Every structure is written in structure tokens, then in C-alpha cells.
NUTOR-71124 format. One record per residue (C-alpha): x, y, z; chain; residue in three letters. Coordinates in steps of 0.1 Angstrom, whole numbers, always signed. Layout:
N
<r px="X" py="Y" pz="Z" c="A" r="ALA"/>
...
//
This chain:
245
<r px="-112" py="-168" pz="+81" c="A" r="MET"/>
<r px="-136" py="-137" pz="+69" c="A" r="LYS"/>
<r px="-131" py="-105" pz="+51" c="A" r="ALA"/>
<r px="-146" py="-74" pz="+42" c="A" r="PHE"/>
<r px="-141" py="-63" pz="+6" c="A" r="LEU"/>
<r px="-152" py="-27" pz="+4" c="A" r="LEU"/>
<r px="-166" py="-22" pz="-30" c="A" r="ALA"/>
<r px="-197" py="+2" pz="-30" c="A" r="ALA"/>
<r px="-180" py="+36" pz="-39" c="A" r="GLY"/>
<r px="-193" py="+54" pz="-70" c="A" r="LEU"/>
<r px="-160" py="+51" pz="-89" c="A" r="GLY"/>
<r px="-159" py="+87" pz="-99" c="A" r="THR"/>
<r px="-124" py="+88" pz="-107" c="A" r="ARG"/>
<r px="-127" py="+59" pz="-134" c="A" r="LEU"/>
<r px="-157" py="+76" pz="-154" c="A" r="ARG"/>
<r px="-166" py="+72" pz="-181" c="A" r="PRO"/>
<r px="-159" py="+34" pz="-174" c="A" r="LEU"/>
<r px="-180" py="+34" pz="-144" c="A" r="THR"/>
<r px="-213" py="+50" pz="-161" c="A" r="GLU"/>
<r px="-220" py="+14" pz="-170" c="A" r="THR"/>
<r px="-201" py="-8" pz="-144" c="A" r="LEU"/>
<r px="-195" py="-6" pz="-107" c="A" r="PRO"/>
<r px="-159" py="-1" pz="-101" c="A" r="LYS"/>
<r px="-150" py="-35" pz="-89" c="A" r="CYS"/>
<r px="-161" py="-48" pz="-122" c="A" r="LEU"/>
<r px="-139" py="-26" pz="-141" c="A" r="VAL"/>
<r px="-115" py="-51" pz="-162" c="A" r="PRO"/>
<r px="-79" py="-55" pz="-159" c="A" r="VAL"/>
<r px="-60" py="-74" pz="-185" c="A" r="CYS"/>
<r px="-96" py="-89" pz="-196" c="A" r="GLY"/>
<r px="-107" py="-100" pz="-159" c="A" r="ARG"/>
<r px="-129" py="-81" pz="-138" c="A" r="PRO"/>
<r px="-111" py="-68" pz="-106" c="A" r="MET"/>
<r px="-135" py="-87" pz="-84" c="A" r="LEU"/>
<r px="-123" py="-119" pz="-103" c="A" r="SER"/>
<r px="-84" py="-110" pz="-93" c="A" r="TRP"/>
<r px="-96" py="-106" pz="-58" c="A" r="TRP"/>
<r px="-113" py="-137" pz="-55" c="A" r="MET"/>
<r px="-81" py="-156" pz="-67" c="A" r="ASP"/>
<r px="-64" py="-136" pz="-40" c="A" r="GLN"/>
<r px="-86" py="-146" pz="-14" c="A" r="LEU"/>
<r px="-85" py="-181" pz="-22" c="A" r="GLU"/>
<r px="-48" py="-182" pz="-22" c="A" r="ARG"/>
<r px="-48" py="-170" pz="+15" c="A" r="HIS"/>
<r px="-75" py="-194" pz="+26" c="A" r="ASN"/>
<r px="-104" py="-169" pz="+31" c="A" r="VAL"/>
<r px="-135" py="-186" pz="+37" c="A" r="ASP"/>
<r px="-163" py="-158" pz="+36" c="A" r="ASP"/>
<r px="-160" py="-123" pz="+22" c="A" r="VAL"/>
<r px="-186" py="-98" pz="+29" c="A" r="LEU"/>
<r px="-190" py="-74" pz="-3" c="A" r="ILE"/>
<r px="-210" py="-42" pz="-1" c="A" r="ASN"/>
<r px="-229" py="-28" pz="-31" c="A" r="LEU"/>
<r px="-245" py="+5" pz="-41" c="A" r="HIS"/>
<r px="-236" py="+18" pz="-74" c="A" r="HIS"/>
<r px="-246" py="-7" pz="-103" c="A" r="LEU"/>
<r px="-254" py="-36" pz="-80" c="A" r="PRO"/>
<r px="-268" py="-61" pz="-102" c="A" r="ASP"/>
<r px="-233" py="-67" pz="-119" c="A" r="GLY"/>
<r px="-217" py="-79" pz="-87" c="A" r="VAL"/>
<r px="-250" py="-101" pz="-81" c="A" r="ARG"/>
<r px="-245" py="-117" pz="-112" c="A" r="ASP"/>
<r px="-209" py="-121" pz="-107" c="A" r="PHE"/>
<r px="-217" py="-138" pz="-73" c="A" r="ALA"/>
<r px="-241" py="-162" pz="-87" c="A" r="ARG"/>
<r px="-215" py="-175" pz="-113" c="A" r="GLU"/>
<r px="-186" py="-176" pz="-92" c="A" r="TYR"/>
<r px="-177" py="-213" pz="-88" c="A" r="ARG"/>
<r px="-143" py="-207" pz="-64" c="A" r="GLY"/>
<r px="-142" py="-219" pz="-26" c="A" r="SER"/>
<r px="-151" py="-185" pz="-9" c="A" r="VAL"/>
<r px="-183" py="-179" pz="+3" c="A" r="ARG"/>
<r px="-199" py="-145" pz="-11" c="A" r="ILE"/>
<r px="-222" py="-124" pz="+12" c="A" r="HIS"/>
<r px="-235" py="-95" pz="-6" c="A" r="LEU"/>
<r px="-250" py="-62" pz="+14" c="A" r="VAL"/>
<r px="-269" py="-33" pz="-2" c="A" r="MET"/>
<r px="-261" py="+1" pz="+10" c="A" r="GLU"/>
<r px="-291" py="+24" pz="-2" c="A" r="ASP"/>
<r px="-270" py="+53" pz="+12" c="A" r="VAL"/>
<r px="-231" py="+50" pz="+12" c="A" r="LEU"/>
<r px="-221" py="+41" pz="+48" c="A" r="LEU"/>
<r px="-183" py="+46" pz="+43" c="A" r="GLY"/>
<r px="-156" py="+20" pz="+52" c="A" r="SER"/>
<r px="-162" py="+22" pz="+90" c="A" r="ALA"/>
<r px="-200" py="+26" pz="+86" c="A" r="GLY"/>
<r px="-200" py="-7" pz="+66" c="A" r="THR"/>
<r px="-179" py="-25" pz="+94" c="A" r="LEU"/>
<r px="-203" py="-12" pz="+120" c="A" r="ASP"/>
<r px="-237" py="-22" pz="+102" c="A" r="ALA"/>
<r px="-222" py="-56" pz="+97" c="A" r="ASN"/>
<r px="-207" py="-66" pz="+130" c="A" r="ARG"/>
<r px="-224" py="-100" pz="+133" c="A" r="GLU"/>
<r px="-205" py="-110" pz="+102" c="A" r="PHE"/>
<r px="-172" py="-113" pz="+123" c="A" r="VAL"/>
<r px="-192" py="-125" pz="+155" c="A" r="ASP"/>
<r px="-166" py="-149" pz="+172" c="A" r="GLY"/>
<r px="-139" py="-142" pz="+149" c="A" r="GLU"/>
<r px="-105" py="-135" pz="+165" c="A" r="GLU"/>
<r px="-92" py="-119" pz="+133" c="A" r="GLN"/>
<r px="-108" py="-105" pz="+102" c="A" r="PHE"/>
<r px="-95" py="-87" pz="+71" c="A" r="MET"/>
<r px="-106" py="-53" pz="+58" c="A" r="ILE"/>
<r px="-97" py="-49" pz="+23" c="A" r="LEU"/>
<r px="-103" py="-19" pz="-3" c="A" r="TYR"/>
<r px="-116" py="-33" pz="-35" c="A" r="ALA"/>
<r px="-99" py="-8" pz="-58" c="A" r="ASP"/>
<r px="-63" py="-22" pz="-52" c="A" r="ASN"/>
<r px="-48" py="-47" pz="-75" c="A" r="LEU"/>
<r px="-21" py="-66" pz="-58" c="A" r="ASN"/>
<r px="-3" py="-98" pz="-52" c="A" r="ASP"/>
<r px="+5" py="-91" pz="-14" c="A" r="VAL"/>
<r px="+9" py="-119" pz="+12" c="A" r="ASP"/>
<r px="-21" py="-116" pz="+32" c="A" r="LEU"/>
<r px="-14" py="-142" pz="+51" c="A" r="THR"/>
<r px="+20" py="-128" pz="+64" c="A" r="ALA"/>
<r px="-2" py="-97" pz="+73" c="A" r="LEU"/>
<r px="-24" py="-119" pz="+95" c="A" r="LEU"/>
<r px="+6" py="-135" pz="+109" c="A" r="ARG"/>
<r px="+20" py="-99" pz="+118" c="A" r="PHE"/>
<r px="-13" py="-92" pz="+139" c="A" r="ASN"/>
<r px="-9" py="-126" pz="+157" c="A" r="SER"/>
<r px="+27" py="-118" pz="+167" c="A" r="GLU"/>
<r px="+18" py="-81" pz="+177" c="A" r="HIS"/>
<r px="-18" py="-82" pz="+188" c="A" r="PRO"/>
<r px="-37" py="-48" pz="+179" c="A" r="SER"/>
<r px="-72" py="-39" pz="+172" c="A" r="PRO"/>
<r px="-60" py="-29" pz="+140" c="A" r="LEU"/>
<r px="-30" py="-38" pz="+120" c="A" r="THR"/>
<r px="-25" py="-15" pz="+87" c="A" r="VAL"/>
<r px="-7" py="-28" pz="+57" c="A" r="GLY"/>
<r px="+18" py="+0" pz="+46" c="A" r="LEU"/>
<r px="+39" py="+7" pz="+14" c="A" r="PHE"/>
<r px="+60" py="+35" pz="+3" c="A" r="HIS"/>
<r px="+36" py="+61" pz="-17" c="A" r="ALA"/>
<r px="+51" py="+79" pz="-48" c="A" r="GLU"/>
<r px="+28" py="+108" pz="-39" c="A" r="ASN"/>
<r px="+24" py="+109" pz="+1" c="A" r="PRO"/>
<r px="+0" py="+138" pz="-2" c="A" r="LYS"/>
<r px="-27" py="+119" pz="-17" c="A" r="ALA"/>
<r px="-25" py="+92" pz="+8" c="A" r="CYS"/>
<r px="-31" py="+84" pz="+44" c="A" r="GLY"/>
<r px="+2" py="+88" pz="+59" c="A" r="ILE"/>
<r px="+15" py="+73" pz="+93" c="A" r="VAL"/>
<r px="+46" py="+75" pz="+114" c="A" r="SER"/>
<r px="+58" py="+44" pz="+134" c="A" r="LEU"/>
<r px="+76" py="+38" pz="+167" c="A" r="ASP"/>
<r px="+103" py="+12" pz="+171" c="A" r="ASP"/>
<r px="+75" py="-10" pz="+183" c="A" r="GLU"/>
<r px="+57" py="-8" pz="+151" c="A" r="TYR"/>
<r px="+28" py="+15" pz="+171" c="A" r="THR"/>
<r px="+12" py="+40" pz="+149" c="A" r="ILE"/>
<r px="+21" py="+72" pz="+167" c="A" r="VAL"/>
<r px="+8" py="+97" pz="+139" c="A" r="GLN"/>
<r px="-19" py="+93" pz="+111" c="A" r="PHE"/>
<r px="-29" py="+121" pz="+87" c="A" r="VAL"/>
<r px="-53" py="+116" pz="+57" c="A" r="GLU"/>
<r px="-37" py="+134" pz="+26" c="A" r="LYS"/>
<r px="-13" py="+159" pz="+45" c="A" r="PRO"/>
<r px="-2" py="+190" pz="+32" c="A" r="LEU"/>
<r px="+33" py="+183" pz="+45" c="A" r="GLU"/>
<r px="+38" py="+145" pz="+49" c="A" r="PRO"/>
<r px="+57" py="+133" pz="+78" c="A" r="ALA"/>
<r px="+67" py="+100" pz="+59" c="A" r="SER"/>
<r px="+61" py="+85" pz="+26" c="A" r="ASP"/>
<r px="+44" py="+53" pz="+47" c="A" r="LEU"/>
<r px="+10" py="+50" pz="+33" c="A" r="ALA"/>
<r px="-19" py="+28" pz="+46" c="A" r="SER"/>
<r px="-22" py="+1" pz="+17" c="A" r="ALA"/>
<r px="-59" py="-4" pz="+21" c="A" r="GLY"/>
<r px="-53" py="-37" pz="+38" c="A" r="MET"/>
<r px="-62" py="-43" pz="+74" c="A" r="PHE"/>
<r px="-62" py="-71" pz="+100" c="A" r="VAL"/>
<r px="-87" py="-62" pz="+128" c="A" r="ALA"/>
<r px="-98" py="-77" pz="+158" c="A" r="ARG"/>
<r px="-133" py="-73" pz="+174" c="A" r="PRO"/>
<r px="-119" py="-47" pz="+198" c="A" r="SER"/>
<r px="-117" py="-24" pz="+168" c="A" r="ILE"/>
<r px="-155" py="-18" pz="+174" c="A" r="PHE"/>
<r px="-147" py="+2" pz="+209" c="A" r="GLU"/>
<r px="-136" py="+27" pz="+183" c="A" r="TYR"/>
<r px="-163" py="+26" pz="+155" c="A" r="VAL"/>
<r px="-191" py="+50" pz="+167" c="A" r="CYS"/>
<r px="-207" py="+65" pz="+138" c="A" r="PRO"/>
<r px="-226" py="+98" pz="+145" c="A" r="VAL"/>
<r px="-233" py="+103" pz="+106" c="A" r="SER"/>
<r px="-224" py="+88" pz="+72" c="A" r="TYR"/>
<r px="-205" py="+83" pz="+53" c="A" r="PRO"/>
<r px="-182" py="+72" pz="+82" c="A" r="TYR"/>
<r px="-145" py="+64" pz="+73" c="A" r="ASP"/>
<r px="-118" py="+44" pz="+87" c="A" r="LEU"/>
<r px="-93" py="+70" pz="+76" c="A" r="GLY"/>
<r px="-112" py="+100" pz="+83" c="A" r="ASN"/>
<r px="-131" py="+94" pz="+113" c="A" r="HIS"/>
<r px="-117" py="+60" pz="+130" c="A" r="VAL"/>
<r px="-80" py="+58" pz="+125" c="A" r="MET"/>
<r px="-73" py="+93" pz="+141" c="A" r="PRO"/>
<r px="-87" py="+81" pz="+173" c="A" r="THR"/>
<r px="-66" py="+50" pz="+176" c="A" r="MET"/>
<r px="-33" py="+68" pz="+178" c="A" r="ILE"/>
<r px="-10" py="+45" pz="+199" c="A" r="GLY"/>
<r px="-36" py="+17" pz="+197" c="A" r="ALA"/>
<r px="-31" py="+3" pz="+162" c="A" r="MET"/>
<r px="+3" py="-7" pz="+144" c="A" r="ASN"/>
<r px="+16" py="-10" pz="+112" c="A" r="GLY"/>
<r px="+38" py="-30" pz="+90" c="A" r="VAL"/>
<r px="+51" py="-26" pz="+54" c="A" r="LEU"/>
<r px="+38" py="-53" pz="+28" c="A" r="VAL"/>
<r px="+60" py="-66" pz="+0" c="A" r="ASP"/>
<r px="+48" py="-76" pz="-33" c="A" r="GLY"/>
<r px="+28" py="-56" pz="-62" c="A" r="TYR"/>
<r px="+2" py="-31" pz="-51" c="A" r="LEU"/>
<r px="-16" py="-4" pz="-74" c="A" r="ARG"/>
<r px="-47" py="+16" pz="-67" c="A" r="ASP"/>
<r px="-68" py="+14" pz="-98" c="A" r="VAL"/>
<r px="-93" py="+39" pz="-88" c="A" r="GLY"/>
<r px="-82" py="+62" pz="-113" c="A" r="THR"/>
<r px="-81" py="+59" pz="-151" c="A" r="ILE"/>
<r px="-42" py="+65" pz="-148" c="A" r="GLU"/>
<r px="-38" py="+38" pz="-121" c="A" r="GLY"/>
<r px="-56" py="+14" pz="-144" c="A" r="LEU"/>
<r px="-36" py="+21" pz="-172" c="A" r="HIS"/>
<r px="-5" py="+15" pz="-153" c="A" r="ARG"/>
<r px="-19" py="-18" pz="-137" c="A" r="ALA"/>
<r px="-26" py="-31" pz="-172" c="A" r="GLU"/>
<r px="+8" py="-27" pz="-182" c="A" r="HIS"/>
<r px="+23" py="-41" pz="-149" c="A" r="ASP"/>
<r px="+1" py="-70" pz="-147" c="A" r="TRP"/>
<r px="+6" py="-83" pz="-182" c="A" r="GLN"/>
<r px="+40" py="-97" pz="-170" c="A" r="SER"/>
<r px="+24" py="-116" pz="-142" c="A" r="ARG"/>
<r px="-5" py="-134" pz="-158" c="A" r="ILE"/>
<r px="+16" py="-162" pz="-171" c="A" r="ALA"/>
<r px="+35" py="-168" pz="-141" c="A" r="HIS"/>
<r px="+25" py="-181" pz="-104" c="A" r="PRO"/>
<r px="+21" py="-152" pz="-80" c="A" r="LEU"/>
<r px="+48" py="-162" pz="-54" c="A" r="ASN"/>
<r px="+40" py="-152" pz="-18" c="A" r="PRO"/>
<r px="+60" py="-124" pz="-5" c="A" r="SER"/>
<r px="+75" py="-116" pz="+29" c="A" r="THR"/>
<r px="+56" py="-89" pz="+50" c="A" r="THR"/>
<r px="+84" py="-69" pz="+68" c="A" r="ARG"/>
<r px="+89" py="-40" pz="+91" c="A" r="SER"/>
<r px="+97" py="-6" pz="+75" c="A" r="PRO"/>
<r px="+123" py="-3" pz="+101" c="A" r="HIS"/>
//
């Protein structure tokens, strides 16, 4: 299994921490976010992960050199930020021959059962399965509406009047057919802003169980620190992925 771990953003909402660190190396409970992510990928039997770099890349290169786990790390430098879908487009060869692959946003601290998300996509084949959660502030998220077959029939990025509180968790399972929808004309080129709106009726979604926190802001980081303390001393039990219906 292969995964894209998208980590190249500037982390402007995490300043001043990201003035000296890339956002994926910002510590949570004494460990870089990227270290928690590698634990998560190992738990769910990911063989290879592609991590994109841009802001302060040397720290991530050092992390990759010192990493001793089971996942093979592939680093790609972006001199200009390509956006989430732009990174997919530029690295199509990474997933050549794969039936499924994961797309993960690195600024989410989580213990979500990624294996269950993969299983859902196997049972409900789609170019893109979107992991969903109930958002506390839907206006700040990409919001979806589903039909009874789990098909996404509406997707709006940061809507002024949200139709639901079901939001993209920044965790996706994709199939090679997603590249039929990935056609960048300029950069940054994003899944949420550019690709997913063209996939209405072609992608599906499922509610994921488990802890999930966006640590892309100082407030989110502080909340994650508080929440995660209670998990450090205990094994993270796989949760069940379920339909939001």
C-alpha cells in the first residue's frame, strides 16, 4: 500500500512555530507530528509514503534519514507549491500499478482506522472515497452531502450556509481513475477547490471513527496536546469506519 502525505504547506497559522520548523515537524506531546504519522502508517501496513517538501525542507530530510521504521519514505521537493492535487499530478508514477492508494493531510493528528477506510473503498469502489467527520465549525471546512448509497451529491469548500456538518477529514482513498479528473491549468491546484467539485456523483464518503484534530492552528495544537496526553500511555485501538446514515 502507498500513501501521499501532504506536508509542503507554509504553516502560516502556526507562526511563530513555523518560522523555524516545517509544520509537519511541530511537536505534539514531545514528538514531531511526522513521527506520530509514521506510527499510524506502520499500524495500517503502508509500505511506501511520498512526502512533499517546500518550507524548511532540511528538517524533514534529517527526519527521513534517522527514521528506522518499516515504511519507505520518498521525499519530493516543490520549488513552487503545487497544491494537493498538483502534487498528485506531478507524482503519478509513484502509484503506477496500484489498485488503491491513500491521500493524507499531514496537519491532522489522529488514530483513525485507515484500514477500514481502505476496506470501504474496496466494498464501494469509487475514484475517491472521502473520510468524513462531524465538524464543530462547518463554515471552516469542505462540507458534503450524501445520498443513501454514500455518493457525494454536493461538496462546497468553506460554505457560508453549510448544508450539513459532514466535513472532509483530509483522509482519502483513491483509485487510478481519479487522474481522469486531475487536470491542472495553474498552481496551486487543490483537491478541495478544483478537483472535488468536478467529481460530484463520482466520489463517495464515509464517516470515520477515532480521534481527529486539525493541528494547523495554534488553538488546534493546544487542544491536541491536551487530548493526546491521555492516549500516549495506552495502545491505540483500531476503530470502526461507519456510514453517517
